[in-house]
BATIPA-141432 format. One line per field, with one value per residue: z, x, y of N, C-alpha, C in turn; residue in one letter; chain. Coordinates in steps of 0.02 Angstrom, whole numbers, plus 50000, padded with zeros to 5 digits. Layout:
# BATIPA-141432
n.w <- (Z	...)
n.u <- (X	...)
n.v <- (Y	...)
ca.w <- (Z	...)
ca.u <- (X	...)
ca.v <- (Y	...)
c.w <- (Z	...)
c.u <- (X	...)
c.v <- (Y	...)
r <- (A	...)
c <- (A	...)
END
This chain:
# BATIPA-141432
n.w <- (48457	48548	48604	48725	48756	48926	49023	49008	49074	49230	49411	49406	49416	49282	49158	49027	49052	49130	49259	49242	49152	49055	48916	48886	48739	48691	48537	48559	48646	48764	48924	48971	49091	49132	49267	49374	49381	49424	49309	49301	49336	49273	49128	49091	49104	48970	48878	48858	48897	49004	49167	49246	49160	49142	49144	49172	49302	49301	49405	49389	49501	49679	49690	49685	49564	49494	49577	49642	49623	49622	49719	49743	49614	49621	49725	49657	49575	49648	49704	49625	49591	49673	49741	49766	49679	49567	49443	49335	49415	49428	49305	49308	49389	49455	49404	49348	49387	49439	49391	49472	49433	49497	49556	49642	49809	49820	49837	49996	49991	49933	50033	50125	50098	50064	50193	50243	50145	50094	50191	50159	50122	50011	49900	49765	49671	49640	49672	49613	49646	49575	49615	49504	49446	49363	49266	49197	49147	49092	49032	48957	48808	48824	48870	48998	49028	49154	49226	49350	49373	49385	49503	49626	49700	49842	49932	49872	49776	49571	49427	49264	49111	48993	48879	48770	48632	48509	48394	48431	48506	48674	48764	48931	49006	49133	49302	49263	49254	49142	49086	49058	49080	49052	48909	48862	48915	48815	48690	48524	48526	48466	48503	48614	48738	48849	48971	49005	49071	49114	49054	48895	48900	49060	49041	48959	49073	49104	49142	49226	49356	49391	49323	49120	48992	48842	48747	48813	48780	48633	48634	48673	48620	48483	48516	48556	48472	48460	48370	48340	48454	48592	48686	48885	49039	49035	49070	49015	48972	48886	48736	48573	48466	48513	48590	48494	48416	48516	48539	48395	48382	48400	48381	48212	48200	48195	48291	48413	48545	48659	48703	48783	48786	48641	48541	48505	48376	48368)
n.u <- (54684	54543	54404	54276	54128	54103	54047	53976	53930	53936	53940	53835	53669	53594	53485	53513	53665	53807	53908	54085	54183	54304	54314	54460	54530	54661	54722	54801	54736	54723	54644	54619	54549	54484	54459	54326	54183	53988	53964	54000	53970	53850	53857	54000	53959	53877	53948	53984	54109	54232	54259	54342	54459	54499	54669	54727	54691	54645	54648	54587	54578	54489	54367	54190	54134	54225	54306	54217	54170	54283	54292	54196	54192	54326	54272	54189	54257	54356	54234	54158	54252	54214	54159	54026	53970	53921	53907	54029	54128	54267	54323	54292	54395	54498	54675	54776	54880	54824	54813	54822	54819	54859	54837	54962	54968	54860	54875	54867	54724	54650	54683	54600	54491	54476	54486	54358	54275	54288	54350	54435	54552	54580	54624	54678	54783	54918	54898	54922	55019	55025	55071	55062	55171	55237	55274	55327	55260	55305	55213	55238	55168	55085	55120	55097	55068	55093	55037	55051	54881	54793	54658	54570	54646	54660	54612	54675	54772	54770	54775	54816	54792	54919	54894	54967	55011	54992	55057	54989	54890	54801	54759	54676	54608	54533	54477	54491	54582	54612	54803	54947	55033	54955	54942	55064	55083	54986	55008	55021	54931	54820	54709	54591	54502	54421	54357	54220	54159	54134	54001	53970	53908	53941	54070	54117	54116	54260	54393	54395	54484	54467	54399	54367	54301	54226	54284	54411	54438	54455	54561	54648	54672	54694	54839	54909	54897	54841	54732	54595	54462	54371	54252	54183	54112	54017	53892	53756	53736	53727	53669	53717	53768	53817	53926	53981	54004	54120	54230	54253	54321	54453	54497	54521	54485	54418	54289	54196	54041	54025	53926	53836	53909	53969	54053	54223	54351	54521)
n.v <- (53143	53155	53255	53241	53358	53348	53428	53578	53674	53771	53838	53858	53760	53695	53632	53573	53597	53535	53544	53605	53486	53376	53246	53180	53058	52995	52932	52821	52737	52801	52905	53034	53140	53308	53405	53385	53414	53431	53362	53241	53088	53058	53096	53043	52920	52914	52930	52812	52781	52683	52699	52635	52644	52752	52851	52976	53094	53255	53417	53575	53654	53721	53739	53680	53651	53616	53524	53449	53313	53210	53127	53056	52977	52918	52816	52742	52685	52599	52517	52461	52354	52271	52095	52134	52205	52141	51996	52003	52049	52032	52072	52182	52249	52365	52405	52453	52597	52779	52926	53081	53229	53407	53573	53693	53648	53551	53402	53429	53471	53331	53235	53292	53282	53149	53086	53150	53098	52982	52872	52748	52672	52550	52531	52415	52473	52579	52757	52905	53064	53232	53389	53548	53713	53779	53665	53496	53364	53193	53038	52892	52916	53032	53193	53298	53457	53598	53753	53899	53991	54153	54139	54136	54180	54217	54117	54013	53901	53898	53796	53798	53696	53600	53484	53365	53252	53125	53203	53341	53463	53511	53642	53688	53807	53794	53889	54071	54245	54352	54307	54312	54206	54103	54121	54094	53966	53916	53926	53909	53812	53651	53644	53748	53760	53849	53948	54035	54159	54270	54414	54504	54610	54648	54652	54774	54864	54844	54742	54556	54504	54352	54286	54263	54367	54341	54413	54426	54286	54267	54379	54298	54187	54236	54320	54198	54104	53996	53862	53809	53873	53839	53885	53871	53825	53886	54020	54056	54167	54275	54322	54191	54265	54400	54340	54281	54408	54475	54383	54380	54508	54486	54355	54246	54107	53944	53935	53861	53872	53766	53627	53521	53336	53341	53320	53340	53341	53354)
ca.w <- (48502	48526	48648	48739	48821	48988	49057	48965	49107	49281	49461	49434	49407	49247	49155	48996	49064	49201	49274	49215	49151	49008	48904	48810	48730	48616	48462	48599	48690	48860	48927	49026	49128	49139	49304	49395	49408	49417	49247	49281	49361	49207	49072	49066	49068	48906	48815	48838	48936	49067	49217	49281	49116	49163	49153	49225	49311	49303	49422	49386	49566	49706	49689	49688	49500	49464	49578	49672	49610	49618	49775	49709	49541	49634	49774	49620	49552	49695	49739	49549	49579	49734	49710	49774	49633	49530	49397	49292	49454	49425	49240	49305	49430	49414	49429	49328	49424	49434	49392	49481	49450	49517	49575	49714	49863	49803	49885	50036	49997	49914	50074	50167	50032	50054	50255	50275	50109	50077	50214	50164	50062	50019	49819	49751	49609	49644	49660	49616	49645	49561	49578	49430	49454	49302	49260	49137	49152	49023	49030	48875	48718	48828	48886	49024	49060	49194	49251	49397	49346	49458	49491	49686	49752	49935	49968	49868	49696	49530	49373	49194	49108	48914	48849	48704	48602	48440	48396	48437	48576	48690	48842	48954	49059	49217	49281	49268	49236	49094	49134	49007	49085	49019	48840	48843	48893	48748	48598	48453	48525	48398	48547	48697	48811	48861	49020	48966	49105	49115	49008	48843	48940	49107	49020	48942	49134	49119	49147	49293	49382	49413	49230	49062	48940	48789	48693	48815	48750	48588	48612	48725	48574	48450	48552	48575	48395	48455	48298	48362	48515	48606	48734	48887	49074	49004	49105	48989	49011	48828	48640	48538	48424	48546	48610	48408	48380	48548	48508	48318	48369	48397	48337	48179	48187	48186	48383	48449	48596	48669	48728	48840	48757	48597	48536	48450	48342	48381)
ca.u <- (54641	54461	54410	54191	54135	54047	53982	54004	53910	53969	53934	53739	53645	53577	53465	53567	53737	53824	53983	54142	54223	54299	54347	54498	54549	54741	54755	54847	54677	54743	54606	54607	54492	54485	54413	54277	54131	53951	53940	54051	53921	53790	53892	54056	53937	53854	54013	54038	54193	54237	54293	54415	54490	54538	54720	54742	54629	54671	54600	54626	54564	54458	54297	54129	54107	54271	54332	54154	54146	54330	54318	54127	54228	54366	54242	54141	54313	54358	54181	54148	54283	54221	54102	53955	53933	53883	53928	54099	54152	54326	54348	54313	54434	54547	54744	54826	54890	54782	54878	54789	54842	54832	54864	54983	54912	54813	54883	54824	54652	54643	54669	54580	54436	54486	54503	54283	54214	54308	54425	54461	54635	54588	54624	54749	54815	54928	54859	54998	54972	55076	55053	55093	55127	55254	55305	55282	55290	55290	55186	55238	55140	55059	55148	55049	55104	55028	55059	54983	54856	54744	54589	54545	54730	54679	54596	54683	54784	54731	54834	54773	54853	54908	54917	55012	54980	54974	55059	54924	54903	54734	54750	54634	54601	54500	54446	54552	54586	54678	54857	55012	55053	54937	54971	55137	55051	54931	55054	55008	54891	54785	54624	54583	54473	54431	54308	54203	54113	54101	53966	53995	53877	53986	54174	54116	54146	54313	54378	54386	54526	54466	54382	54366	54265	54227	54334	54485	54458	54465	54628	54698	54663	54752	54893	54963	54884	54771	54684	54521	54454	54297	54221	54149	54106	53940	53850	53729	53692	53721	53664	53757	53780	53858	53957	54039	54052	54160	54259	54290	54372	54530	54508	54474	54504	54356	54265	54150	54025	54016	53875	53855	53911	53985	54121	54296	54416	54579)
ca.v <- (53148	53193	53290	53233	53412	53311	53467	53644	53736	53819	53810	53854	53702	53686	53572	53555	53605	53488	53582	53581	53408	53377	53207	53163	53006	52991	52867	52761	52715	52829	52930	53088	53201	53375	53433	53336	53437	53385	53323	53175	53016	53050	53100	53009	52858	52900	52926	52756	52791	52669	52743	52603	52638	52837	52850	53020	53144	53323	53467	53654	53696	53671	53755	53625	53632	53573	53432	53403	53237	53161	53047	52990	52946	52872	52786	52710	52656	52538	52496	52425	52311	52192	52060	52162	52232	52091	51983	52014	52112	52031	52099	52268	52279	52417	52364	52506	52681	52810	52976	53156	53299	53466	53637	53695	53638	53482	53347	53446	53461	53265	53202	53300	53243	53070	53086	53156	53065	52922	52874	52687	52660	52510	52511	52380	52498	52653	52829	52954	53139	53282	53473	53593	53786	53784	53613	53466	53277	53144	52968	52867	52944	53063	53257	53367	53541	53664	53836	53930	54078	54180	54119	54164	54178	54237	54067	53939	53910	53862	53792	53783	53637	53550	53404	53327	53158	53109	53248	53369	53498	53543	53693	53721	53860	53799	53981	54116	54315	54371	54299	54301	54118	54049	54132	54057	53876	53907	53952	53854	53728	53650	53660	53793	53758	53922	53985	54094	54190	54357	54410	54547	54696	54662	54684	54835	54926	54814	54657	54549	54488	54290	54245	54283	54380	54307	54456	54414	54236	54295	54394	54264	54123	54266	54304	54112	54045	53927	53840	53807	53887	53803	53895	53818	53894	53942	54038	54073	54264	54324	54276	54177	54316	54431	54320	54267	54464	54503	54357	54388	54567	54475	54298	54233	54036	53892	53966	53832	53865	53718	53602	53457	53269	53361	53261	53362	53321	53385)
c.w <- (48485	48590	48664	48782	48868	49027	49042	49009	49195	49354	49446	49396	49349	49203	49088	49000	49129	49200	49250	49207	49076	48980	48861	48784	48662	48576	48490	48639	48770	48848	48995	49043	49141	49171	49299	49414	49415	49350	49229	49294	49301	49160	49025	49041	49014	48860	48823	48893	48990	49109	49240	49208	49110	49190	49200	49219	49325	49320	49429	49463	49610	49713	49680	49615	49481	49501	49638	49694	49596	49659	49752	49650	49577	49682	49717	49587	49589	49694	49675	49553	49615	49698	49720	49709	49575	49465	49337	49324	49450	49382	49254	49357	49422	49428	49410	49389	49399	49446	49415	49487	49461	49542	49633	49766	49862	49822	49958	50045	49961	49960	50140	50148	50076	50167	50299	50225	50099	50122	50191	50109	50039	49914	49819	49700	49662	49626	49676	49587	49630	49548	49521	49464	49393	49276	49201	49148	49085	49062	48974	48836	48756	48902	48933	49062	49108	49219	49286	49365	49399	49451	49577	49727	49833	49951	49940	49781	49642	49490	49314	49157	49001	48909	48775	48670	48564	48389	48392	48530	48595	48741	48867	49015	49132	49220	49299	49249	49178	49119	49074	49017	49069	48946	48836	48846	48832	48667	48572	48457	48470	48443	48593	48672	48849	48916	48981	49011	49145	49042	48973	48907	49007	49096	48994	49016	49150	49145	49224	49301	49389	49370	49179	49031	48886	48718	48718	48796	48686	48560	48635	48659	48502	48458	48573	48514	48401	48384	48301	48427	48542	48687	48794	48960	49070	49079	49057	48993	48954	48772	48623	48481	48464	48580	48546	48407	48438	48537	48459	48334	48373	48377	48277	48138	48224	48282	48381	48511	48613	48704	48766	48797	48696	48591	48462	48421	48363	48334)
c.u <- (54575	54446	54304	54197	54057	54002	54024	53990	53965	53941	53847	53706	53599	53537	53530	53629	53761	53897	54035	54181	54224	54328	54416	54534	54599	54709	54761	54785	54679	54659	54603	54557	54494	54430	54351	54204	54054	53929	53993	54009	53901	53813	53935	54015	53880	53874	54029	54092	54191	54278	54343	54474	54518	54612	54735	54664	54664	54625	54621	54620	54510	54399	54254	54151	54141	54312	54255	54152	54225	54327	54268	54165	54268	54333	54233	54194	54344	54288	54169	54194	54290	54164	54035	53931	53895	53929	53989	54139	54213	54360	54359	54356	54498	54609	54788	54835	54848	54824	54814	54847	54824	54868	54903	54924	54846	54801	54856	54750	54636	54654	54647	54498	54424	54465	54423	54255	54221	54374	54479	54515	54642	54623	54689	54799	54844	54905	54929	54976	55025	55030	55103	55097	55172	55330	55270	55297	55254	55265	55171	55230	55128	55109	55102	55114	55055	55064	55011	54982	54824	54678	54566	54610	54697	54628	54646	54751	54767	54795	54782	54851	54819	54928	54926	55009	54969	54982	55015	54913	54820	54766	54692	54635	54574	54462	54514	54553	54623	54763	54904	55056	55033	54927	55024	55105	55020	54980	55055	54974	54857	54709	54638	54511	54481	54344	54283	54129	54087	54069	53989	53967	53912	54047	54160	54136	54208	54313	54392	54448	54506	54419	54372	54310	54260	54267	54401	54498	54477	54535	54669	54708	54709	54814	54922	54951	54871	54727	54641	54499	54385	54305	54181	54166	54044	53901	53793	53687	53746	53699	53716	53809	53826	53903	54022	54059	54106	54236	54295	54330	54413	54527	54492	54470	54436	54338	54186	54113	53999	53965	53891	53852	53920	54053	54171	54324	54460	54636)
c.v <- (53151	53205	53299	53291	53364	53345	53548	53701	53763	53797	53814	53791	53734	53632	53567	53576	53570	53538	53556	53507	53408	53305	53194	53108	53012	52927	52820	52733	52746	52880	52971	53136	53262	53390	53372	53361	53379	53336	53246	53097	53008	53028	53063	52952	52875	52903	52884	52726	52765	52684	52699	52610	52698	52816	52905	53053	53198	53390	53519	53687	53696	53696	53666	53605	53610	53507	53421	53331	53187	53112	53024	52958	52903	52803	52726	52663	52581	52501	52423	52354	52243	52166	52073	52190	52198	52055	52022	52069	52081	52062	52164	52295	52291	52382	52411	52557	52707	52879	53055	53193	53383	53527	53640	53665	53563	53437	53350	53431	53390	53239	53225	53272	53178	53049	53103	53113	53018	52871	52808	52695	52576	52486	52482	52401	52569	52697	52869	53018	53187	53362	53503	53670	53793	53728	53570	53378	53240	53068	52930	52930	53014	53129	53298	53401	53569	53716	53859	53993	54086	54176	54179	54167	54160	54158	53998	53945	53886	53867	53767	53739	53633	53510	53382	53287	53175	53161	53304	53411	53520	53575	53714	53758	53842	53871	53999	54171	54303	54362	54278	54243	54088	54067	54095	53995	53883	53892	53894	53792	53717	53644	53703	53782	53804	53930	54021	54128	54253	54391	54493	54610	54695	54698	54754	54901	54887	54755	54648	54506	54403	54240	54303	54282	54347	54365	54433	54329	54238	54310	54347	54211	54158	54274	54230	54065	54008	53928	53860	53811	53877	53834	53860	53852	53924	53951	54058	54136	54291	54270	54257	54234	54380	54433	54300	54331	54504	54451	54361	54464	54569	54409	54269	54157	54018	53922	53890	53853	53784	53690	53521	53390	53294	53327	53342	53342	53368	53379)
r <- (M	E	I	T	I	L	G	S	G	S	A	I	M	R	E	K	R	R	S	A	S	H	L	V	K	T	N	S	G	K	S	L	L	L	D	A	G	S	G	V	P	V	N	I	L	K	T	G	Q	D	V	Q	K	L	D	H	I	L	I	T	H	A	H	G	D	H	L	G	N	L	I	P	L	M	Q	S	M	L	V	D	G	Y	D	V	S	G	E	G	W	Q	E	R	R	R	T	K	P	L	Y	L	H	G	Y	K	G	F	T	D	H	Y	E	A	L	R	K	I	M	F	P	E	R	A	E	P	Y	E	I	K	I	A	E	Y	Q	D	N	E	R	T	F	D	D	V	V	I	K	G	T	E	V	T	H	V	P	Q	Y	W	S	A	S	A	F	R	V	E	A	D	G	K	S	I	V	Y	T	G	D	C	G	Y	D	E	R	F	V	K	L	A	R	N	A	D	V	G	L	F	E	M	S	V	P	V	W	M	Y	K	A	G	P	R	P	N	H	L	S	A	F	E	C	G	L	V	A	A	K	S	G	V	K	K	L	V	L	V	H	M	F	D	N	D	S	E	E	A	I	T	E	A	V	R	Q	N	F	K	G	E	L	I	I	S	E	D	L	Q	R	I	E	V)
c <- (A	A	A	A	A	A	A	A	A	A	A	A	A	A	A	A	A	A	A	A	A	A	A	A	A	A	A	A	A	A	A	A	A	A	A	A	A	A	A	A	A	A	A	A	A	A	A	A	A	A	A	A	A	A	A	A	A	A	A	A	A	A	A	A	A	A	A	A	A	A	A	A	A	A	A	A	A	A	A	A	A	A	A	A	A	A	A	A	A	A	A	A	A	A	A	A	A	A	A	A	A	A	A	A	A	A	A	A	A	A	A	A	A	A	A	A	A	A	A	A	A	A	A	A	A	A	A	A	A	A	A	A	A	A	A	A	A	A	A	A	A	A	A	A	A	A	A	A	A	A	A	A	A	A	A	A	A	A	A	A	A	A	A	A	A	A	A	A	A	A	A	A	A	A	A	A	A	A	A	A	A	A	A	A	A	A	A	A	A	A	A	A	A	A	A	A	A	A	A	A	A	A	A	A	A	A	A	A	A	A	A	A	A	A	A	A	A	A	A	A	A	A	A	A	A	A	A	A	A	A	A	A	A	A	A	A	A	A	A	A	A	A	A	A	A	A	A	A	A	A	A	A	A	A	A	A	A	A	A	A	A	A	A	A	A	A)
END
């Protein structure tokens, strides 16, 4: 598998960091999108990925920097298969199913967004939706596992995901505080995409319930046995030296502080 960081940033608009989104490609040609923040429209095209060939889209929670471009992406998939989109539209028309994976309550949120933003139901292909709390599903040679994690439970649920293919595994936190359920999900993963939102100076006052610090990212990676730790959802609120020092208090494996369009071998 290969990961391309489409968006290494957060909800804050940054010139060099789009919001949360990550492209995963398997050796067999399957493609999965982890979240659909503002990184999707621009950066996915820069990778050469044909959006019509996306197989799975995984949404961790309902904040706009993770979900906000799901509907525009799906609208593009449909309209790009119309004759108004130019020469070759027949070849671009999608026919295979699109699988959407989300948190508890995702189906209702999706339906609401469709009604507001894209009420047409003209797709000639199936859209299949699944929700995850502590369960898994298998799609040919790809296994997707999800577990509920704590982010902002007063508003809605959130899920973290694990993708297994090619004998390898990737885990992705989405946004969450320290959560033993995620430690379990991440057990012995080859790559961990961990959100790192709480700055080093802030963590000195104690953990936050809805986001992870660099120290906690290192702690979770060490406890779960993650082999390669990739920090995402960056706020650029600390130096790389301070982040690395905090992670290294617990985790001694490979550490990557991500950048947009960075490619990572699993």
